[in-house]
VOGU-341518 format. One record per residue (C-alpha): residue in one letter; x, y, z. Coordinates in steps of 0.001 Angstrom, whole numbers, plus 500000, padded with zeros to 6 digits. Layout:
% VOGU-341518
AXYZ/...
***
This chain:
% VOGU-341518
M438577790135662384/S439617792402659497/L442734794526659432/V440669797696659775/S438908796285662835/D442255795307664363/L443477798854663901/D440267800310665256/S440498798110668342/R444138798957668965/F443776802711668635/M440532802849670617/A442151800884673445/A444952803444673480/A442406806263673544/G440634804605676476/R443865804481678481/L444418808151677753/A440865809046678796/R441271807331682175/R444130809663683041/G441705812573683155/L439208810992685550/G438633813278688525/R440160816303686803/V437667817702684299/W434186817471685856/P431454818418685064/N432675817370681610/P433510813708680887/S437167812821680426/V437370812235676673/A440417811256674619/A440904811648670876/L443609810239668604/I444106811316664997/V445722808647662846/R446891809126659273/K447471806301656779/E450837806656655061/E452980804428652878/E454919803059655844/G451733802387657816/Q449469804168660280/R450929807262661933/L449578808984665026/V449602812692664192/G447551814167667010/R446272813322670448/G444148815253672882/V442239814957676138/T439535817109677667/S440933820288679206/R439654822022682308/P436021823233682144/G435564826091679707/M438656825144677718/A439136822984674621/H437689819478674365/A439711816416673379/E438982816574669641/V440026820233669376/N443269819559671255/A444034816608668976/L443285818661665843/A445583821437667062/E448426818960667405/A447723817317664049/G447440820532662064/D447153819957658304/N447799816250658848/A444234815915660108/R442815816243656598/G441709812806655403/A442826811134658641/T440798809000661071/C439796810375664455/Y439356807850667277/V437314809416670071/T436157807644673225/L432816809497673466/E430612810894670719/P431724814413669666/C429417817106671016/S426998818794668631/H425890821824670644/Y427303825194671588/G428196825402675267/R431305827028676686/T433004825856673491/P431768825289669891/P430682821786668790/C433516819285668415/A431676817591665537/L431853820860663619/A435584821168664366/L436188817706662910/I434186818583659788/N436023821859659261/A439389820127659697/G438593817731656859/I438687814540658944/G438077811548656659/R436572809082659147/V435525809007662808/V435510806008665157/V433439806492668334/G433710804440671508/M430149805117672690/L427309807532672071/D426947810462674458/P424137809932677016/N423679813694677308/P420203814391675846/R421638817458674105/V423904815161672087/A422588811555672084/G423411810758668443/R423286814307667117/G427067814552666928/V427242811395664828/K424419812635662579/M426201815960662044/L429314814078660909/Q427362811720658654/D425402814589657102/A428763816102656177/G429674812881654370/I432065811544657029/P431824807769657677/V431339806979661378/T431925803681663182/I430243803419666596/G430733801113669575/V434396800117669399/H435368798977672938/Q431856799953673998/S431903798095677340/E435175799742678376/M433807803171677499/E430629802485679452/D432846801783682464/I434823805006682003/Y431668807096681596/H429438805323684099/G429378808321686435/F428726810772683621/T425903808562682363/L424334808301685822/R424434812066686213/Q422757812554682851/L420072809888683247/K419536809489687008/Q420751812828688382/R423330811233690655/P427048810454690457/H428746807067690508/V429333805950694109/F432481804081695134/L432515802887698743/K435839802014700335/L435973800135703644/A438925798982705745/A438344796383708458/S440316794189710820/Q440495790420710465/D437443790165712715/G435440792860710891/F436023795910713088/I437345799417712423/G438132800449715984/R437666799794719671/A435017801296721937/G436507804116723975/E439502804437721649/G437879805212718323/Q439301804078714995/V442638802289714909/K445198802013712122/I444333798979710012/S445722799464706503/G449383799045705602/P451448801430703441/L450596799784700105/S446897799885700901/M447151803558701785/R448901804293698494/K446059802542696693/V443504804620698618/H445227807828697576/G445197806562693992/F441445806017694268/R441058809580695550/A442872810965692513/E440418809214690173/H437255810670691719/D435642814089691538/A434768814111695236/I435467812274698485/L432762812098701127/V432763811494704880/G430281812025707676/S430606814602710420/G431495811891712947/T434631810993711005/A435466814646710343/L435174815563714029/A436865812471715473/D439762812063713041/D440330815634711770/P441356814242708356/L442834816069705370/L441185813812702757/N443569814919700031/C445734812935697620/R449247812618698992/L450894810561696270/P454027812263694898/G453128814586692036/L449365814084692400/A448493816689695034/E446720818796692393/R444407815845691722/S442926815934695209/P439132815644694937/V436538818036696304/R436149817154699983/V432502816733700966/I431422816650704623/I427896815565705564/D427336817694708650/R423648817887709574/C424126820763712033/A427192822500710522/R429455821605713456/L432751821475711552/P435218823604713593/L437169826430712021/E440419825003713408/S439942821677711590/K442442820721708905/L439645820707706359/V438662824322706962/R442252825518707272/T443096824038703843/C439845824788701992/V441511827514699913/D443944824932698525/V441467822057698061/P437715822823698023/V435550821763700955/W431801821398700496/L429707821019703629/I426208819618703186/C423949820514706103/G420255820661706886/N418118823613705843/D417607824427709502/A421288824395710514/D422442827327712619/A422727830409710374/D425626831880712370/K427682828693711995/I426984828632708263/E428016832282707917/V431313831678709743/L432146828597707675/T431256830388704440/A433478833336705405/A436334830872705944/G435962829582702363/V433781826505702853/N431045825989700263/V427983825305702423/I425103823490700716/R421788823382702560/V419389820537701786/P416246818990703291/A417044816817706328/S415273814706708907/D415850815070712631/C418796812696712547/S420261812576709077/I420380813614705446/K419254810925703034/P421930809582700651/A419690810270697631/V419450813931698653/I423231814102699043/L423861812612695604/S421309814868693937/A423012817927695429/L426397816753694157/A425120815884690676/T423457819288690361/R426881820840690945/G428586818702688287/I430061815829690316/T430114812583688309/S431935810292690760/V432165810282694547/M434270808124696848/V432568807429700180/E435391806826702621/G434460807683706162/G432069806468708824/A430307803186709592/R426952804973709667/M427587806725706368/A428673803506704660/S425633801655705986/S423260804395704867/F424500804271701257/L424376800466701181/A420900800379702734/A419695802930700177/D421056800700697368/L423223803534696069/V426662801872695987/D427986801061692513/D431510799865693381/L432762798542696718/C436326797863697825/V436902796183701193/V440463796024702533/T441166793573705376/G444250794127707503/N446190791664709658/L445024793220712912/V442588791420715224/I440727793876717456/G438721791481719590/E436482792603722467/N434696795958722327/G435325796219718606/I433448798824716568/P431836797144713528/A432849798303710054/L429167798865709289/H426682800420711668/D423625798214711267/L424552795823708472/D426591792630708475/L429740793009706391/E429774789361705348/N426207789642704089/V427176792680702018/L430144790844700491/T427906787948699442/D424961790074698302/P423942788817694833/K423460792391693607/F427281792635693475/H429753790585691476/R433453790198692145/V435683792220689832/E438992791526691517/A440511790124694687/G444088789979695901/S446457791793698213/Y447974795199698759/G451125794190700563/D450054792417703758/D446408793465703377/A443783791480701482/F441185793210699334/I438056792410697395/Y436573794704694749/L432875794324693952/R430638795983691356/R426892796251691063/R425570793775688493/G424565795502685301/A426743798549686039/
***
């Protein structure tokens, strides 16, 4: 590998790490990172770095150029995703790089957005700027998997998290769910929440557990995802923790088109964003749920609550990543299965998934699976 390629690999890897920090914070935009590196006598010097700001504000390249100032002229810009070429809430980033006098651009992957899809690279090349494409491509495809799915398949990336006892249960009949995960596992769960745009549970979980569904890691409260409740009949009570905190962290309730209008009006007045969609007598199809979320800009959703909800997403073949945490507890007789009508062991050995990682969170074991080809 040449020296230039070594440098490209090193700086793009650093940009990828920076981009991951923004996951869950900047939707509907992708979390992009840009580094501006200038060659000087003593070696390569990082003169500017930037990440995507909140929607409507500056993109990564513009933030990096602002930090670099005049040092951007003739420098190399490493950017994890192809610079945009169209006018949206902000001007094209490709044009900003051209106007700043950037000497070379290294791109992690092309933008799957049909409005870009190579046009940003062409704009740079037409201006005489050399462009290298596909450095750490597989890593960037992982970072932008949800964004790509939303662009091409009109759905977000789906991460399903399950916690089960040693014997495959989540609770006991007559008692409901029981505490299974230890403190390290719970910290990991809250870390997962911070990385996703939305967290989703069914109405059964919302009514039985009255959860908050926020991120409670120190310093990360502001990274709590949108809380999505699938509530066919709009039964979520006003006194629930979710409704009482919806001003602080958004709550979206997805219900059937024929849900009670008075209940919807009361929930809406309380600050809940109610989304009505087509529904059958018993449920709302996972594909309908994901389409509604993608339409509203969600690129990644963490499905966390309910054996029925988990089973429905697995049965619909709409789970991209799956993490199963197994605690030390043995529940025994009258146990409530972790999945409603599927066998957990069969899911874990399903050839459509491959093992990414396995290990322990403290006293709990875990296995992390990913859909093949994802």
